C-alpha positions in Angstrom: 68.6 234.4 -147.6 68.3 236.3 -144.0 71.4 238.4 -142.5 71.3 238.0 -138.7 73.4 239.7 -136.6 74.5 238.0 -133.1 74.8 240.6 -130.7 75.6 238.9 -127.6 76.2 235.4 -126.5 75.8 234.5 -122.4 77.3 231.4 -121.8 77.3 229.2 -118.3 79.1 226.4 -117.5 76.7 224.4 -115.2 79.3 221.4 -113.6 81.9 223.3 -112.4 83.8 222.2 -108.9 86.6 224.9 -108.5 88.7 225.6 -105.3 88.1 228.7 -103.9 91.6 229.8 -104.8 90.8 228.7 -108.8 87.7 230.8 -108.6 89.5 233.8 -107.3 92.1 233.5 -110.1 89.4 232.9 -112.5 86.4 235.1 -111.7 86.9 237.1 -114.9 86.2 233.9 -117.2 83.0 233.0 -115.1 81.3 236.0 -114.5 80.3 237.1 -118.2 79.8 241.2 -118.7 77.3 242.6 -121.2 77.2 246.8 -121.7 73.5 246.5 -122.3 72.3 243.6 -119.8 69.2 244.1 -118.0 68.1 241.4 -115.7 64.3 240.9 -114.7 64.8 241.6 -111.4 67.0 244.2 -110.6 65.1 247.0 -112.3 65.5 250.6 -110.2 62.0 251.4 -108.9 60.1 254.1 -110.6 59.9 257.4 -108.6 56.4 258.8 -108.0 55.5 261.9 -110.2 55.2 265.1 -108.8 51.5 266.7 -108.4 52.6 269.5 -110.8 53.8 266.7 -113.4 50.7 264.6 -112.5 48.4 268.1 -113.1 50.0 269.0 -116.3 49.4 265.5 -117.7 46.0 265.5 -116.8 45.5 269.1 -118.0 46.7 268.4 -121.4 44.9 265.1 -121.7 41.7 267.0 -121.0 42.8 269.8 -123.6 43.2 267.3 -126.1 39.9 265.2 -125.5 37.9 268.6 -125.9 40.0 269.5 -129.0 39.2 266.1 -130.5 35.6 266.0 -129.8 35.2 269.9 -131.5 36.6 268.7 -134.5 34.6 265.5 -134.7 31.2 267.8 -134.2 32.6 270.3 -136.7 33.2 266.8 -139.1 30.0 265.3 -138.4 28.2 268.9 -139.0 29.7 269.0 -142.7 29.5 265.5 -143.3 25.6 265.7 -142.6 25.2 269.1 -144.4 26.8 267.2 -147.8 24.5 264.2 -147.5 21.4 266.8 -147.4 22.3 268.1 -150.5 20.5 266.3 -153.4 20.1 267.7 -156.8 16.5 267.4 -157.8 
């Protein structure tokens, strides 16, 4: 048996014919509100990164890449050294 939590429900009534007076009166009923609702077309545009932020990202990425290459070379040399040792 699985337990599932219902987080929210979104209900729409498709065939509703109401007068403008009824819509004004019952507006709260027909406009569902969800605190964490994100509509697909209403995302806020991302702000472009500043030059300093872009420089720091590239710089630290290159430092991490060089660090990984150095570690890889050290591990490879140790592995080669271990594979050459034979007891005859």
